[in-house]
Every structure is written in structure tokens, then in C-alpha cells.
C-alpha positions in Angstrom: 40.4 -38.1 2.6 37.9 -38.7 5.3 34.7 -40.6 4.3 32.3 -38.1 6.0 30.0 -36.5 3.4 28.2 -33.2 4.1 24.9 -34.9 4.8 26.6 -37.2 7.4 28.5 -34.5 9.2 25.9 -34.3 12.0 24.8 -38.0 12.1 28.2 -39.7 12.5 30.6 -40.3 15.4 34.1 -39.0 15.3 37.1 -38.0 17.4 38.5 -34.7 16.2 40.6 -31.7 16.9 38.8 -28.3 16.6 40.9 -25.2 16.1 40.4 -22.1 18.3 37.5 -19.9 17.2 40.0 -17.2 16.2 42.0 -19.6 14.0 38.8 -21.1 12.5 37.6 -17.7 11.5 40.8 -17.0 9.6 40.6 -20.4 7.8 36.9 -20.3 6.9 36.2 -19.6 3.2 33.2 -17.8 1.7 30.6 -20.5 0.7 32.6 -23.2 2.4 32.3 -25.0 5.8 31.2 -22.8 8.7 34.1 -21.8 11.0 32.6 -23.6 13.9 32.6 -26.9 12.0 36.3 -26.8 10.9 38.2 -29.7 12.4 40.9 -32.4 12.0 39.3 -35.8 12.0 41.4 -38.3 14.1 39.0 -41.3 13.9 35.6 -41.9 12.3 33.4 -44.5 14.0 30.3 -44.8 11.7 26.8 -43.6 12.2 25.6 -42.6 15.6 22.6 -44.9 15.4 25.0 -47.8 15.4 27.0 -46.8 18.4 26.4 -49.1 21.3 29.1 -48.3 23.9 28.9 -44.5 24.4 30.3 -44.6 27.9 33.3 -46.8 26.9 34.0 -44.5 24.0 34.0 -41.4 26.2 36.2 -43.1 28.8 38.7 -44.3 26.2 39.1 -40.8 24.6 39.3 -39.1 28.0 41.9 -41.5 29.2 43.9 -41.1 26.0 43.7 -37.3 26.1 45.2 -37.4 29.5 48.3 -39.0 28.1 48.8 -36.5 25.3 50.1 -33.0 25.7 49.0 -30.1 23.6 49.8 -30.5 19.9 51.4 -27.5 18.2 52.2 -27.0 14.5 51.1 -25.0 11.6 48.9 -24.8 8.5 51.3 -25.8 5.8 49.4 -25.4 2.6 46.2 -26.0 0.6 45.1 -28.9 -1.6 42.2 -30.7 -3.2 41.0 -34.3 -2.9 39.6 -35.5 -6.2 38.9 -39.2 -5.6 35.4 -38.8 -4.2 32.1 -37.9 -5.8 33.0 -34.2 -5.5 36.2 -32.4 -5.1 37.2 -31.3 -1.5 39.4 -28.3 -0.8 41.4 -28.7 2.4 44.1 -27.0 4.4 47.1 -29.3 5.1 48.5 -29.3 8.5 51.8 -30.2 10.1 51.6 -31.3 13.7 54.7 -33.1 15.0 53.7 -35.9 17.3 50.2 -36.3 15.9 50.8 -39.6 14.0 52.1 -41.4 17.1 49.4 -39.9 19.3 46.7 -40.9 16.9 48.0 -44.5 16.8 47.6 -44.6 20.6 44.1 -43.2 20.2 43.2 -46.0 17.8 44.5 -48.6 20.2 42.4 -47.0 23.0 39.3 -47.0 20.8 39.8 -50.7 19.8 40.3 -51.5 23.4 37.0 -50.0 24.2 35.3 -52.1 21.6 35.0 -49.3 19.0 36.2 -49.9 15.4 37.6 -46.8 13.7 37.1 -46.7 9.9 40.1 -47.9 7.9 38.6 -47.1 4.5 41.2 -44.3 3.9 44.8 -43.6 5.0 45.4 -40.8 7.4 46.2 -37.4 5.9 46.0 -34.7 8.5 43.9 -31.9 7.1 41.0 -29.5 7.7 38.2 -29.6 5.1 37.4 -26.1 4.0 34.9 -26.6 1.2 33.1 -29.4 -0.7 34.2 -28.1 -4.1 37.4 -27.1 -5.8 38.5 -23.6 -4.8 41.6 -21.6 -5.4 41.7 -20.1 -1.9 44.3 -18.1 -0.1 45.1 -20.0 3.1 47.4 -18.2 5.5 50.4 -20.0 7.0 48.9 -19.9 10.5 50.3 -21.4 13.7 48.1 -24.1 15.3 47.7 -25.2 18.8 45.3 -27.9 19.9 44.8 -28.3 23.6 41.7 -30.5 23.6 40.2 -33.5 21.8 36.5 -33.7 21.0 34.1 -36.6 20.7 31.2 -35.6 18.3 28.2 -37.9 18.3 25.5 -36.7 15.9 26.6 -33.2 16.4 26.8 -33.3 20.2 30.3 -32.5 21.3 32.2 -33.5 24.4 35.8 -32.2 24.8 38.7 -33.5 26.9 41.9 -31.6 27.7 45.1 -32.8 26.1 46.9 -32.5 29.4 49.6 -35.2 29.2 49.4 -35.6 33.0 48.7 -39.4 32.9 51.5 -40.2 30.4 53.9 -41.4 33.0 51.8 -41.3 36.1 51.9 -44.5 38.2 54.0 -46.3 35.5 56.7 -48.4 37.0 59.9 -49.2 35.0 61.2 -51.6 37.6 62.1 -55.2 36.8 58.9 -57.4 36.9 58.1 -60.3 39.1 54.7 -61.7 38.3 54.7 -64.4 41.0 51.3 -64.7 42.7 52.9 -65.2 46.1 53.9 -61.5 46.1 50.2 -60.5 46.2 47.3 -60.8 48.6 44.1 -62.0 47.0 42.7 -58.5 46.6 46.0 -57.2 45.2 46.1 -60.1 42.7 42.6 -59.5 41.5 43.3 -55.8 41.0 46.6 -56.5 39.2 45.2 -58.9 36.6 43.5 -58.3 33.3 42.1 -61.8 32.7 39.0 -63.1 34.6 38.4 -66.8 34.0 35.0 -66.7 35.8 33.6 -67.9 39.1 34.0 -71.6 38.3 37.6 -71.4 39.6 37.9 -72.1 43.3 40.5 -69.5 44.3 41.2 -65.9 43.4 44.6 -66.8 42.1 43.2 -69.5 39.9 40.4 -67.3 38.6 42.5 -64.2 37.7 45.6 -64.2 35.4 48.0 -61.9 33.5 49.0 -59.4 36.2 50.1 -56.0 34.9 50.3 -54.0 38.1 52.5 -54.0 41.2 50.9 -54.8 44.6 50.7 -51.1 45.2 48.6 -50.6 42.1 51.3 -49.1 39.8 51.1 -50.1 36.2 54.4 -51.9 35.3 55.8 -51.3 31.8 57.6 -54.7 31.7 54.5 -56.4 33.0 52.5 -55.1 30.0 55.1 -56.7 27.7 55.0 -59.9 29.6 51.2 -60.1 29.5 51.2 -59.3 25.7 53.7 -62.2 25.2 51.7 -64.7 27.2 48.1 -63.8 26.3 47.9 -66.4 23.5 49.1 -69.2 25.8 46.8 -68.9 28.9 43.9 -71.3 29.3 40.6 -69.4 29.2 37.4 -69.1 27.1 38.2 -67.2 23.8 35.8 -64.4 24.7 37.7 -63.9 28.0 41.0 -63.8 26.1 39.5 -61.2 23.8 38.3 -59.1 26.7 41.9 -59.2 28.2 43.4 -58.2 24.8 41.1 -55.2 24.6 42.0 -54.2 28.2 45.7 -54.6 27.5 45.5 -52.4 24.4 43.7 -49.8 26.5 46.4 -49.8 29.1 49.1 -49.5 26.5 47.4 -46.4 25.2 46.9 -45.0 28.7 50.6 -45.5 29.4 51.4 -43.6 26.2 53.0 -46.7 24.7 52.3 -48.3 21.3 50.7 -51.7 21.6 52.5 -54.7 20.0 50.9 -55.9 16.8 50.3 -59.3 18.4 47.5 -57.8 20.3 45.5 -57.5 17.1 45.2 -61.3 17.1 41.7 -62.4 17.9 40.2 -65.6 19.1 36.9 -66.6 17.6 34.2 -68.9 18.7 31.3 -70.4 16.8 28.3 -71.5 18.9 25.7 -73.7 17.3 22.6 -75.0 19.3 22.1 -78.6 19.9 19.4 -79.8 17.5 18.4 -83.0 19.2 19.3 -85.4 22.0 18.4 -89.0 21.5 17.7 -91.6 24.2 17.1 -91.2 27.9 20.8 -91.5 28.8 19.7 -93.4 31.9 22.2 -95.6 33.7 25.1 -96.8 31.6 23.4 -95.6 28.3 24.9 -92.5 26.7 22.9 -89.4 25.8 23.4 -88.9 22.1 23.6 -85.2 21.1 23.5 -84.0 17.6 24.1 -80.6 16.0 25.7 -78.6 13.2 29.2 -77.5 14.2 29.9 -75.1 11.4 28.1 -73.8 8.3 29.7 -72.2 5.3 28.9 -68.6 4.4 27.3 -67.8 7.7 28.6 -64.7 9.5 29.6 -65.3 13.1 29.2 -62.9 16.0 32.5 -61.2 15.1 31.5 -60.6 11.5 33.7 -63.4 10.0 32.7 -66.0 7.5 34.3 -69.5 7.2 34.4 -71.2 3.9 33.4 -74.7 3.0 37.0 -75.7 2.3 38.1 -74.5 5.7 35.2 -76.3 7.4 36.3 -79.5 5.8 39.9 -79.1 6.9 38.7 -78.4 10.5 36.4 -81.5 10.5 39.2 -83.7 9.3 41.8 -82.4 11.6 39.5 -82.9 14.6 39.2 -86.6 13.9 42.9 -87.0 13.1 44.3 -85.0 15.9 41.8 -84.7 18.7 38.4 -86.4 19.0 38.2 -84.7 22.5 35.6 -82.4 24.0 35.9 -80.0 26.9 33.4 -77.8 28.7 33.1 -74.1 28.2 36.5 -73.9 26.5 38.4 -74.8 29.6 40.8 -77.0 27.6 40.3 -79.9 30.0 39.2 -82.9 27.9 36.3 -84.8 29.6 36.4 -88.6 29.7 33.2 -90.1 28.5 32.3 -87.6 25.8 33.2 -88.9 22.4 32.1 -88.3 18.7 30.1 -91.1 17.2 29.2 -89.3 14.0 31.1 -86.6 12.1 30.7 -85.7 8.5 30.6 -82.9 6.0 27.2 -82.7 4.3 27.7 -83.6 0.7 24.5 -81.8 -0.3 21.7 -79.9 1.3 20.1 -82.1 3.9 17.5 -82.1 6.6 18.6 -83.2 10.1 16.1 -83.3 13.0 13.6 -81.5 10.8 16.1 -78.6 10.1 17.8 -77.7 6.9 21.6 -78.3 6.7 23.6 -76.5 4.0 25.9 -78.4 1.7 29.4 -78.2 3.2 28.3 -78.0 6.8 30.0 -80.0 9.5 27.5 -82.3 11.3 28.4 -84.1 14.5 26.9 -86.6 16.9 28.4 -87.0 20.4 27.9 -89.7 23.0 27.7 -88.3 26.5 28.3 -90.6 29.5 29.1 -88.5 32.6 25.9 -88.0 34.6 26.6 -84.4 35.5 27.0 -83.5 31.8 23.8 -85.4 30.8 21.9 -83.5 33.5 23.3 -80.2 32.3 22.2 -80.9 28.7 18.7 -81.9 29.8 18.4 -78.8 32.0 19.5 -76.6 29.1 22.8 -75.4 30.8 24.8 -76.9 27.9 23.0 -75.7 24.8 25.3 -76.4 21.9 28.6 -77.1 20.2 31.2 -74.4 20.3 34.6 -74.5 18.5 37.3 -72.0 19.0 40.3 -70.8 16.9 42.8 -68.0 16.6 43.9 -65.8 13.8 45.3 -62.4 12.8 42.8 -60.0 11.3 44.2 -58.5 8.1 41.3 -56.6 6.7 
């Protein structure tokens, strides 16, 4: 059953299939949902007030719709959902091809930074009434030739044309050597942008998925999916590349591998104090809290005190190295001088530190890094990690 309640019908965001007016009129029941509101929900994206990326949502659905041909099937029966606060009478539908098409839609939505609700499994249906009714539902044929994005009741529809499913998709063997490409071709072919700090185009961009002529290559997609966890880049850049790769899989009409659900996470904590002048051969001493237990990060995750302790201990045992901006290039002359897990609630530099927090002090010797800290260009500690989201 879909989580939309009657009161939320015109305040939420969803992607849906709406039957033709003639079919909807035949399905509508006295005292039930109006014919014009009957639909098959494919994805529910929460309340419209919380939607931040309308353009990306519209582009994702439009691109997906172009990869899907019209969906044909039939009304196959009637049933009642009873798990919610009130019974719901619905028409069950049988649309061959819908489950696979919907999975590609979800990939496209996630690639656009939208998170479809996963509170319920997917049962294709058309809600008829928000009460239990013994209704005669005819065994009607169904044809859906467009998908609709509904945002607080405002609807935008996209043809299910199928024209882009195999358009510009190469099945040739793949050679991802940069020497095959000009700089402009390489930039256009790649999904990972490491940022302007890299000196050349072919150092800055990585993970090519297109041929020099611009055609998307099926085997290049697979190669990029296999390598994406191995390239050197900031975790946020990796996440952006994963989202783009999921979108391209959906655009190509292919199911994205489960490995693309893996997400890199970063925790950024501001520097709390910097001691000493750091002039000449003297280091600049920088202090801060690296991780705090029970604090939600920018991706909505929380790390426990036990995991923080493990991370702090592993850092001293296995690493003791620092890089800049997650470039994975350890810098000589930056080293920890203090690292501990707070045994109780403390105050450091006039700020409260929660019990179980990881506190670190670092000695900085390189003059360019000292200058960057003083000028506020390096503002805090940031650790990164990888994981597979399971819920």
C-alpha cells in the first residue's frame, strides 16, 4: 500500500501513471476517489515543501520516460488493504514490464538526488476508495503512454516513447585509454571531475563512459561501475559520479549494479583552536573534535561511540598520516601530537566535548599549509569512509 493519505494527496510529490479519462470513468466508484485522481503510484518522494531539486527531478523522469515504451496490460481484480488506519479498496493491475521499468525509474531518481520512499513494497494498484467496498470492477484493458510528475497537485507528463532506449548506445569493445581522446572529448566522456587543482584535463577528469564521438558505451558503463570505488578523489566527487552513473544506466534502459548503492561519507568538523605563531621552524598546533557520537552528519547518518573508538585506534595503529582535501597524498610535516577519546564530557577551547568524542591535535610544519589555516582556507578536520547503505 502506498503511504499517501487523503489529506496528503495534493501536498506530496510522486511519479505516477494516470489512466485515460475514459478508463478512469469506468473505474471510478460512487463516493470514492474522483476519476481524474485515479492513478498508479510508481514512486513517492515526500512532501512538496521538502523538495529541493525540482529541475533534476523533472529531467530524470523525462529521461527515463524516453527509455520506456507504452505499458499495456489489464485490470486483474479488486482488493482491500487493511494494514493502515483505514481500509483502502483498490483495483489490482497486471502490466508486464512495469517492475523492471520502475526499477530503472528508481535508479534515475536516486541519480538525480531524489530519495523514493521505501516504507512499503511495490504492489501495482489503483486506489478506488478510502474505505472497504464490495465494488464491481470490470476487467478492463489498460494502456499507459505517459508518466506524470505530480508536485502538490501540479502535474507534468512525459511520453513513454521508448525512443532513447538504445539511441547512441554502443555495444563495441571498450578502450578507455585517454590517448584515444582529445582534451574536449575526454572531458565530455568522463563522469568524475576531480576539480581545478589538477593541472591537465586528463588528470582532472576520470571514469570515461562515452566514445570520442559521444556515444554511450555499454561496456564502459560496466568498467566505470567496477572502478568507481578505486579512483582517487574527494568522497563527494565520488558520490556525484555514482549518481551520474546510475542516471546513465537508467537512461540506457539498463539495471544499475548494486555496487553503485555504495556511498562514501565525510565528516567535517571545524578547527577549534590553533596554538602558537607557527613562525620559522615552529609548528602551528591545530586542535579539533574529529567525530562526535550520536550527531547526524550531512548524509543523515549517525556514528556510534564504539565505532568512533575503533576509528581513532585504527588511525594511530595503521596511518598517522594527513592529506589535503581528500587527495590521498600524505603530506610530510603534518603529524598528530594528541589523539584521544573523551572519557567523559569535557570542555576544550571553551567548547563542550561529548563523552566518546574523538579529539585530535596536529602539528603543522609546511609553510603553505600554515598560511592556508591562518587565512581560513583549511577550516577543519575531515575524515572519509565507505559503506553500503542497508536501510
